[in-house]
C-alpha positions in Angstrom: 0.0 0.0 0.0 1.5 3.3 -1.1 0.8 6.8 0.2 0.5 8.3 -3.3 -0.1 7.1 -6.8 3.2 6.3 -8.6 3.7 7.8 -12.0 6.9 5.9 -12.9 9.0 3.0 -11.6 11.3 5.6 -10.0 8.4 6.4 -7.6 8.4 2.8 -6.3 11.9 2.4 -4.9 13.7 -0.9 -4.1 12.1 -3.7 -2.1 13.3 -7.0 -0.6 11.8 -10.4 -0.2 12.8 -13.8 1.4 14.7 -15.5 -1.4 15.2 -18.6 0.7 11.5 -19.4 0.4 11.6 -19.4 -3.4 15.0 -21.1 -3.8 16.7 -17.9 -4.9 18.9 -17.4 -1.8 20.3 -19.4 1.2 18.6 -19.1 4.5 21.5 -17.4 6.2 21.6 -14.6 3.6 18.0 -14.6 2.4 17.1 -11.1 1.5 16.9 -10.6 -2.3 16.4 -7.1 -3.8 13.5 -6.4 -6.1 13.9 -3.4 -8.5 10.8 -2.3 -10.3 11.1 -2.4 -14.1 7.5 -2.0 -15.4 4.1 -1.0 -14.2 0.8 -2.5 -15.4 -2.8 -1.7 -14.4 -4.3 -4.2 -12.0 -7.4 -5.8 -13.6 -8.4 -7.5 -10.4 -8.6 -4.6 -7.9 -9.2 -1.9 -10.5 -9.1 1.8 -9.8 -5.6 3.2 -9.2 -4.2 -0.2 -8.2 -1.2 -1.5 -10.2 0.9 -4.6 -10.8 4.6 -4.1 -10.7 7.1 -6.3 -12.5 10.6 -6.4 -10.9 13.9 -8.1 -11.5 16.0 -9.4 -8.7 19.5 -8.9 -7.3 21.6 -10.6 -4.6 23.0 -9.2 -1.4 26.0 -7.7 -3.3 23.7 -6.0 -5.8 24.5 -8.4 -8.6 21.8 -9.9 -10.8 20.4 -12.9 -9.1 21.1 -16.3 -10.7 17.4 -16.4 -11.9 17.5 -12.8 -13.3 17.8 -13.4 -17.0 16.3 -10.0 -17.7 19.5 -8.1 -16.9 21.5 -10.0 -19.5 18.7 -9.7 -22.0 18.5 -5.9 -21.5 22.2 -5.6 -22.2 21.7 -7.3 -25.6 18.7 -5.2 -26.5 20.5 -2.0 -25.7 23.5 -3.1 -27.8 21.2 -4.0 -30.7 18.8 -1.0 -30.4 19.8 0.4 -33.8 18.4 -2.7 -35.5 15.0 -2.3 -33.7 14.3 -6.0 -33.0 10.7 -6.8 -32.8 9.2 -10.0 -31.3 5.8 -11.7 -31.3 5.4 -14.8 -29.2 2.7 -17.5 -29.4 2.3 -18.9 -25.9 0.6 -22.3 -25.9 -0.6 -23.9 -22.6 -2.9 -26.6 -21.3 -5.8 -26.2 -18.9 -6.1 -29.0 -16.3 -8.5 -29.9 -13.5 -7.0 -29.9 -10.0 -6.5 -33.6 -10.4 -4.2 -33.1 -13.3 -6.6 -34.3 -16.0 -7.0 -32.0 -19.1 -10.1 -29.8 -18.7 -13.1 -31.4 -20.3 -11.5 -34.8 -21.0 -13.6 -37.9 -19.9 -12.4 -39.1 -16.5 -10.2 -42.2 -16.9 -10.4 -41.9 -20.7 -9.6 -39.8 -23.8 -11.5 -37.6 -26.2 -11.7 -38.4 -29.9 -8.5 -38.0 -32.1 -7.1 -34.6 -32.9 -8.7 -32.8 -35.8 -11.9 -31.0 -34.8 -10.5 -29.0 -31.9 -8.1 -26.4 -33.5 -9.9 -23.1 -33.5 -13.0 -25.1 -32.7 -16.4 -24.3 -31.5 -19.0 -26.3 -29.5 -19.2 -27.7 -26.0 -17.9 -31.1 -27.2 -14.8 -29.6 -28.8 -13.7 -26.6 -26.8 -13.1 -26.5 -23.0 -12.2 -23.4 -21.0 -13.2 -20.6 -23.4 -14.5 -18.5 -20.4 -11.0 -18.6 -18.8 -9.4 -17.7 -22.1 -11.6 -14.7 -22.7 -11.4 -13.5 -19.1 -7.6 -13.6 -19.5 -7.7 -11.6 -22.7 -9.8 -8.9 -21.0 -7.4 -8.8 -18.1 -4.4 -8.4 -20.4 -6.1 -5.6 -22.4 -7.0 -3.8 -19.1 -3.5 -4.2 -17.7 -1.9 -2.8 -20.8 -0.3 -6.1 -22.0 0.2 -6.1 -25.8 -1.9 -9.2 -26.3 -2.9 -9.6 -30.0 -5.1 -12.7 -30.1 -6.1 -16.1 -28.7 -7.1 -19.4 -30.2 -8.0 -23.0 -29.3 -5.2 -25.4 -30.2 -4.9 -28.8 -31.8 -5.2 -30.8 -28.5 -8.5 -30.4 -26.6 -7.9 -28.2 -23.5 -4.9 -26.7 -25.1 -5.0 -23.0 -25.9 -2.7 -20.2 -27.2 -2.5 -16.5 -26.8 -0.2 -14.2 -28.7 1.7 -11.2 -27.4 3.4 -8.7 -29.6 4.8 -7.1 -31.6 7.0 -5.9 -28.9 10.3 -4.0 -29.2 13.3 -5.4 -27.4 13.0 -6.0 -23.7 9.3 -5.3 -23.7 8.7 -8.8 -25.2 9.9 -10.6 -22.0 8.1 -8.1 -19.7 4.8 -8.4 -21.4 4.8 -12.2 -21.8 5.7 -12.7 -18.1 2.9 -10.5 -17.0 0.5 -12.2 -19.4 1.5 -15.6 -17.9 0.9 -14.2 -14.4 -2.5 -12.9 -15.4 -3.4 -16.3 -16.9 -2.6 -18.2 -13.8 -4.4 -15.6 -11.6 -7.5 -15.8 -13.8 -7.5 -19.6 -13.9 -7.2 -19.7 -10.1 -10.6 -17.9 -9.9 -12.1 -20.7 -12.0 -10.4 -23.5 -9.9 -8.4 -24.6 -13.0 -4.6 -25.3 -13.2 -2.5 -23.9 -16.1 0.3 -26.2 -17.4 3.2 -24.8 -19.4 4.8 -28.3 -19.8 5.8 -28.8 -23.5 4.3 -32.4 -23.6 1.7 -32.6 -20.8 0.0 -35.7 -22.4 2.1 -38.5 -23.8 1.1 -40.2 -27.0 -0.5 -39.0 -30.2 -1.2 -35.5 -28.9 0.4 -32.2 -29.9 2.8 -30.7 -27.5 2.9 -27.0 -26.4 5.4 -24.5 -27.8 6.2 -20.9 -27.6 6.8 -20.0 -31.3 8.9 -16.8 -31.5 8.4 -14.5 -34.4 11.4 -12.1 -35.0 12.4 -9.3 -37.3 14.8 -6.4 -37.5 14.2 -3.1 -39.3 16.3 -4.5 -42.2 14.1 -7.6 -42.4 10.9 -5.5 -42.4 11.9 -3.3 -45.3 11.7 -4.2 -49.0 14.5 -6.5 -49.9 14.6 -7.8 -46.3 14.7 -11.5 -47.4 18.4 -11.1 -47.6 18.6 -10.2 -43.9 16.2 -13.0 -43.0 18.3 -15.6 -44.8 21.4 -14.2 -43.2 19.8 -14.6 -39.8 18.7 -18.2 -40.5 22.2 -19.1 -41.6 23.6 -17.7 -38.2 20.9 -19.6 -36.3 21.7 -22.8 -38.1 25.3 -22.6 -36.8 24.2 -22.1 -33.2 21.4 -24.7 -33.0 22.7 -26.5 -29.9 23.2 -23.3 -27.9 19.6 -22.2 -28.6 18.1 -25.6 -27.7 19.9 -25.4 -24.4 17.9 -22.3 -23.4 14.7 -23.0 -25.2 12.9 -24.7 -22.3 13.0 -27.9 -20.2 11.7 -31.3 -21.4 11.7 -29.9 -25.0 13.0 -33.2 -26.2 9.6 -34.7 -25.5 8.0 -32.2 -27.9 10.6 -31.7 -30.7 10.3 -35.2 -32.1 9.8 -34.5 -35.8 6.1 -35.2 -35.4 3.1 -33.2 -34.4 4.2 -30.0 -36.4 7.7 -30.0 -34.9 11.3 -30.5 -36.2 13.6 -33.1 -34.6 15.5 -31.5 -31.7 18.9 -32.6 -33.0 18.5 -31.3 -36.6 18.2 -27.7 -37.7 16.0 -27.0 -40.7 14.1 -24.1 -42.3 11.5 -23.7 -45.0 8.7 -21.6 -46.4 5.3 -22.4 -44.8 6.9 -25.5 -43.3 5.5 -26.2 -39.8 7.8 -29.2 -39.5 10.9 -27.0 -39.7 13.0 -25.3 -37.0 12.5 -22.0 -38.7 9.5 -21.2 -40.8 9.3 -18.3 -43.3 5.6 -17.5 -43.6 4.4 -17.8 -47.2 3.3 -14.2 -47.4 6.8 -13.1 -46.3 8.4 -15.2 -49.0 6.0 -13.8 -51.6 6.6 -10.1 -50.5 10.4 -10.6 -50.1 10.5 -9.0 -46.6 8.9 -9.4 -43.2 9.9 -11.8 -40.4 10.8 -15.3 -39.5 9.3 -17.8 -37.0 11.5 -19.8 -34.6 9.3 -22.8 -33.8 11.8 -24.5 -31.4 11.1 -22.8 -28.1 9.0 -24.8 -25.6 6.0 -23.5 -23.8 7.9 -23.2 -20.5 10.8 -21.2 -22.0 12.0 -17.9 -20.4 11.3 -15.2 -23.0 14.3 -13.2 -21.8 16.6 -16.0 -22.5 15.1 -16.8 -25.9 15.0 -13.2 -27.2 18.4 -12.6 -25.7 20.1 -15.4 -27.6 18.3 -14.7 -30.9 19.6 -11.1 -30.8 23.1 -12.1 -29.9 23.3 -14.8 -32.5 21.9 -12.7 -35.4 23.1 -9.2 -34.6 25.9 -9.1 -32.0 
């Protein structure tokens, strides 16, 4: 509770919390500093209430081991002249509190995939009220959410955030994730960001990352796109290492994914590591889509390494 309405992050000051309770600090030296980095409107309390995004620092004032934002911000500042834009497609799965996908028959399975993607009807789509409440919360908060859709596996959904410039991509996606879990809590539903929540012939969940620079977005930009893809191809293993946990369960070469061990690219190819959208190939400029990141990836780590690989 504040004495006055803050107009910027500078009005908020530095806070501390018990890092030993979150695995971010040892018990004998538990205070972790929180430094505000962004303000969003609070869609739950309304009025002049706000949500504050912070990053964290240890007792010596150095970025905490879990603070990937600091390193990402350094990359974005160094690449600012290229004006890197990102748009991320966040997939997730809604579960009952018993861990069963929302709407699935207890002890059984729904019909095969096919009628659920962008579907409609109570026998095809489960949890739309949560999805739409989340969208409204994001719009109110000021998150740059650009859409939602039902995904291939029933109870799996996606929302898109972007386009965002530089560090804003990570900030807005993390707040959107928080809002999703907060909304789902009110419905008594659990959100899973696991990249393969259900084993078998079911799609996994990814976090496809769309990326462009000013050179890519201008006429003739296909040259810059192809140059970026070439650089990405030479650093495949380094990217996979920070593209999310358990991603090997998802990147199998099946269910609209590339094999985790093999880099590939192609126009309109959803089985490739990097997809060039058909309209981009036709126009000769635009953006690329990195389809490798898992749904549980850290957007700061992903946008950071993409910029460092292609620009720095």
